[in-house]
N, C-alpha and C positions, 0 to 999 in steps of 0.2 A: 514654789521654787525650792529645789532640793539643795542640800548642803554644797554640792559641787558648783551649781549655778550661783549660789550666794557668794561663795568665795571668789568666783570669777568676777562677779559684779563689784564686790567690796574691795578686792585687790589685796596686795601683800601687806599693807599696813593693818588692815582689819584682821588678817590671818595671824599676824604676829601678836596683836592685842588679845585675840581669843586664846592664844597659848600662854598669856601672861607676860608677853614681851612686846614692847612698842618698838617697831622697827624704825630706823632712821630713814630719811628720804634718799639716802645714797651718799656716795663719796662727794664731798663738797668741792666745787670748783674754787679757783683762787678768789673770785668775787664773792662767792657764798661764804668762804672761810672768813673773809674780811668782814662781811655783814654779820656773821655770828659773833664777832668780837664787839659789836655795837649793842648797847643796852636798848631793849625794846620797851615800848609801852604795851602792856597786855591787859585786856579786859576779860574777866572770867564771869560768865553768866550762869548762875545755877538755877535749877528749877524744882528742887525737892522741897515740899512743905515740912519735912522732918529736919530739924536743925542738925541732928546727929545722924542723918540718913547716910546711906552708903555712897550715893553719888556726891554728896557734900563732902564726905571724907576724902574721896578721890580728888575733889577740887582743892581741898586744903593741902593735900600732899603735893599736888601739881604746883600750887602757889609756893610752897616751901622750896621746892626744887628751883623754880624760876627765879625766886627772890635770891637764893644762894648764888645763882648764875649771874646776878647783877641786874636783872630786869626790874622794871617798875610795874607792879601789878595792882589793879583795882578790881575788887570783887563786888558783884551786884547780885544779891539773893532775891530773885523774882518773887518767891513765895512769901517773903517777909516785907514786900513792898506793895505799893498801890500802882498797878498798871492796868488801865482800862483797855479792854479789847478794841481793836480797830473796828470801826463801823462802816468803812468804805464810803465815807462822805466825800472824799477827795478834796477836802478843803485845803489840804497841804500841797496838792499838786505834785506829789511824790518828791518834793524838795522844798518844804516850807514848814511853817509852824503848825503843830497839831492843835485841834480844838480842845483836847484834853490836857489840862495842866496837872500832871501827876508825876510820879517818880520816874517815868520814862525820861524825863529831863536829865536825870543823872546818867542814864545810858547814853543819851544823845551827846552829852558833854564829853564822855570818855571814848565812845566808839569811833567818832570821826577821826581823832588823831591817833587812835590805836594802831600799832603795827601788827597786832595779833588779837584774835577773839577766840575764846574757849567756851564751848557749850558743854555744860555738865547737867545730865538729866537722868532720872530713873525712867524705866519704861512703865507707862500707865496705859493699860488696855491697848498694848501693842504700838503706842506712839509716845512722843515726848510729852512731858507734863504740860497741863494747860497753862500753868503759870509761865513757863518758859516760852510756850507757843505764843502767848499774848505779847511778850516782848519782841519776838521775831516778827510777828505780824506788823508791829509798829515800826519796823525798819522801813516800811513803805514811805513814811514821811521824810526820811533822810536818804532815800534811795540814791539820789544824785551825788550825795557826799560820801557814801560808803562803797560806791561802785568803783573802787580803786583797789590795786593789789594789796593784799594783807595775807598774813598767815592765819591758820585756824587749827583747832584741835577739838576732838570729841571725847568726852568722858561719859560713859554710860553704864548703868547697872540694871539688871533685871533678874527676876526670881527664877525663871525657867532656865533650862540649859540647852535648848535647841538653838543652834546657830541661825537657822532660817528665821527665827522669830525676831532676831536683831536686824533683819534686812530692811524693814520699813524705815526705821530711824536712820540707819546708815545711808539708805538711798536718799532720804530727805536732806541729810547733811551734804551728801555729794552733789545733789542738784542745786542746793543753796549756794555752795561754793562755786560751782560751775557758772551760775548766773552772775554772781558778784565778782567773779574773777579772782577769788581768793585761793590760796595754796594750802592743801592739807599738810600739816606738819606732823601728824600722827593721831592715833586714837587708842583709847583703852576701853575695851568692852568687857565688862565683868558679869558673866552669867552665874546663876545659882546662888544669888544673894537676895534675901528677902527680909529677914529680921533685921531691925536696926542695928548697925554695927557689925553685921556678919562679914562684910567685906574685909574687915581688919585681919581676918585669919586666912587671907588669900594673898597671892603674889601681886594683885592688882594695885594696891596702894603704892608699892615700890615701883611698879611700872609707871604710874602717874607721876611720882616724884622724879624718876629718871627722865621722863619726857620733858618735864619742866627744866630740869638740870641740863639737859642736852641742847637747849635752845641757844 
């Protein structure tokens, strides 16, 4: 997929993020403006094993902005938690208790009532981190409870600078939201950051903060 096709697929929100600016969803209607004034419950899921990693920094800045905007934010750091991968036993029946009693219970507690879910991940071998993927796979057990309208956002970092290399993660995010019936509220995709903390010297932390603040 070349850059032109990627941008067509990812849409204007991704284009804005790649330029260091997270675009709004557009001029709000009266109902949307009223909804914006209501405090939301937001769950932020991070996937970086590096506590001071670049995607974690974006998550922190997003949380700062969202908290200042009056929203209630819960953060779940997958890499510092114990979440067993789904084994497709189907014991949960897509809407019941999981056979694994681990830290996913925290996610389950907060994601069901959440108005918004934020995914923050580094690119690991052209995909989202295994730690965050394990959490997403366990959504299977609560499928019936989260298959309802919510907002979502993507915060992503990667070492290379080729836009097309961000396409697989962006596509996964898009398909996930389409399936669940969630609405994309924005995304910040930060290329060219590899060394821990290198994102700090870019416009992307500010973009993440602005995204949270704009909600």
